N, C-alpha and C positions, 0 to 999 in steps of 0.2 A: 504494500500500500504506500502511495506516495505521500510526501509531506504536504501540509496545508499550503495552498497557493494563494498569495496575496498580489493580485494584479492591480495595483494602485496606479492611477494616472498622474500622481504628483508625489513629491517627497516632503516630509515635514522638516522644519528647520533644525530640530534637536535630535541627535542620534540616541535612540533608546538604550543602546549598549553602553553609552557613556553614563547615562542617568542611572543605570542599574548598579554601577559600582559604588562602593562606600568611599566617599572622599577621605583623603588622609586626615584632615582635621577632625572629621567625624569619628574616624577610627580611634584617634588619640583620646578624645573626650569620652567616648563610650567605654574604652578600656579603663580609663581612670575611674569613672563612676562605678563600673562593675567590680573593680578590685577593692573599692571602698565598701561595697555592699555585701560581698560574698566571701566565703572561705575558699581555699584552694579546691577542696573536694566539691563544693557546691558549683564552682565555676566550671569544672570539668563536666559535671552532670548537665549543666545548663547549655553549654556549647554542643554537647552530643545530642541533647534533646531537640535542639533546633537545627540539626543537620550539618554542623561543622564537620568537615572531612578530616580523617586521620586521627592519630593519637594526640593527646595534649602535649604541646611544645614544652620544652624545658625552660626554666627560669622562674623568677618570682611571679606574683599574680599579675602585675602590670605587664611584664614582658610576655607572659603566656597569653594574655588577652590580645595584645597588639599583634603578636605573631600569628595567632589563630585567626584573627580578623583579616589579616593580610592573606592567609591561605584561603579563607572564604572568598575574598575578592578574586583570587586567581582561579579557583576550582569550582565554585558554586554558580549555577546558572542565574540565580536570583539573590545576590548578596544582600540587598536591602531587606528582603524578607527574613533572612537569618538575623540581621541586625535588629530588626523590629521585634523579633521574638526574644532576643537577648535582653532588651531593655523594657519589655512589657511589664514585668513585675515592679520595676521602678516607676515607670511612667503612669501606670494605672492604679498605683497604690492610693488608698483613701485614708485621710487622717482619722484616728480613733482615740478614744480614752482608754489607756491601759495603766492600771494602778501599779504594775510591775515594770513599767517603762521609766526607769529612773534617769535615763539619759535623754529622754524626750525624742526618741527616734521615730515615734509614730505620730507626732504632732504635725500640724499643717506646715509650720515654718521649716521644720527639718526636711519634710518631703519635698517642699517647693525648692529648697536649696539644692537637692539632688537633681530635680528635673530641669531646673533653669539652664545649666550649662548645655545640656543636650538640646533643648529647644532652641537656644541661641545659635549653636553651631549648625543645627539642621537648617535654620532659616538663612544663615549666611551662605550655605551651600545649595540653596534652591530646593530644600526638602521640607517636609512637614510630617509630624507624627499624628496618627489617629488611634483612638482607643482600640485595644485588641491586638496590639503589636504590629501595626502597619505603618510603614514609611513610604510616602509617595513623593515623586518628583513634582514640585509645584507646577513647573512649566509644561509638564507632560499632560496636564489636564486642561490646557487652554481651549482646544476645540470644544470640549464638553461644556465649559462655562458659556461660550458663545451660543451654543445650542440651547442651553438652559434658559438664558435670557430671552431668546426669541420665542421658545415654546411657552414660557410663562405668560408672556404678553398675549399670546393667542389662546391660551387655556386649552391646549390640545392634550387632554388628560391621558389618552391612550399612549401617545408618544412619550410624554413625560414619565409615565410609569415604567416604560422600557428603558429609558435613559437612566433612571434611578437604579433599576435592576442591574444594568451593566456596571455602574459605578460601585455598587455594593459587592459585586462578585469579582471584579477585575483582579485584585491582588490575592484574594483568597482562593479563587478557582478560575484560572485563565480559560480553561475549556468552556466553562459555563458562560464566561463573558463573550466568547465567540457566538454562542447561541443568542445572547442578548443583542449583539451587534446586528445579527440578521433580523431579529425581532423589531429593532428600532426602525429599520427600513420598511419592513412589512407593515408596521403600525402606521407610518406615514402614508404608505400607499393605500391602506384601507380607509383612512380618514379622507384622503383626497378623493377617492372613488365615491365614498358615501356622500360627500359634500358637493360633488360636481354633477349638475343635471345632465342626464343623457348617458351616464356611465353606469355599468352594472358590475357587481362583484362577480369574479370568475367562480366557476364551480369548485375549483380547488384554490382556496385563498392562501396560496403559498407565494414565496417571493418571486419566482420566475413569471407566472402568469400575471401577478399583480403589477410587477415592474413593466411588463409589456404594455399594459393599458396606460399606466401613468406616463411612461416614456413617450408613447405615441401622442397622448393628449396634450402634453406640455411641449411638443415639438422639440425634443432634445437630440434628434439625429443631426449631426453636423452638416449644414447646408454648404454647397460648393462656393457660394458667394461670401462666406464668412472668412475672417482673417485666419491664416493657417494655424497660429497658436491657439486661437479659440476653438477651432475645429478639433485640434488634438485634445483639448481639455474636455469638450463635450463628448468626443469619441471615447475618452477614458472613463466616462460614467458607467458605461456597460461593463468595462473591465472591473471597476470597483464592485459593482453588484455581483458579477460572476465570481470574483475572488472571495467575497464574504460568503456567498452561497456555497462555494466549494469548500472553504474552511469549515463551515458549519457541518456540511455533510461528512467530512473526514475526521473532524476533531472535536466537535462540540458534544456536550453531555446529552443533547437530545437524541443522539444516535448511539448511546452506550459508551462504556468506558473500556474501549479496547486498548491495545498497546500504543496506538498512535496518540491517544488522549494524554498519555503520560509524557509525551514529548512536547506538548504545548507549553511555550514559555510566556512569561508575563509580557515581554516586549512584543511578541506576535499578537497576543490578545489585545494589548493597548493599541497597536497599529490598526487592527480591525475595528475596534470600538471607535477610535478617533476618526477613522475613515468614514464610518457610517454616520457619525455626528456631522462631519464636514459635508457629506453628501446631502443629508437631510436639511442642513442650513441652506445650501444652494437651492434645493427643491422648494423650500418654503419661500425663499426670496423670489424665485421664478414664478411661483404660484401667485404671490402678491402682485408682482409686476403685471401678470396677465389680467388680474382682477382690476388693476388700476386703469387698464386700457381695453375695456370690453369690446369696443368697436373696431379694434385693430384687426386687419385681415390676417388670417393664419395661413402660413405656407403649407404646401403639401408635405406630409411627413412619411417616414418609414420607421418601423419598429426594429430595434436591435441593430446589430452590425453584421 
């Protein structure tokens, strides 16, 4: 079985492979916080629990943490996921009243003092932490924010629900996020068909037949009189949809958890989700543009490529 195919017509400005690594300043701060919070034995258990490869490196606690995090950067497909798991107990800790805590280690001030250096270094390196042990590249979510703003203004509940689903599953389950990426485009197509007079829902409301109807009605086939660059972009829309659909078929959780599902990496899932968001933003803007000029003559179109 072949790997998931992402036939995307454009490239994003930020390389996901770079964002996936733990920046050196973050490694240093996390290592320092961990060695302050845990014993040698606890650190070994913590690293192994969250997928750090190999045996525990030699050295004191700080040296062991820094070396092991460097190994995670080199050998793990998703270093930020490992780092998020390592700091989860620190970042998610809640203050409590403990009569036996004579050093005040469970009070709010002490817990905040531990969290603050991590939050600061993450922000400086374009990252953010979310409850549950998740570290996200802030810039990697830019297309999603744009889509969210547009969808909220239009109150398209069905599409918003799929967008939220993709965001919630992206880091935890990349394969499930691929399913959500397909569902986002499907949701837009359904809303468009339902709200456009003269269009009927296909017998099989799946992405391929849905897209054929929307593609034709919005006149998205590249016309010969258009600028060559614009023709390439419009022609790439079909490749985006085809790539998302192929990835869903071969790797998403909707089709079972075969061996291929284990190979889905976070960067691939993010690319599919971001591509679907970018595509839907364009489709929404195109739809609005057509509504703004209802009397405009529509050129003859063709479906697909």
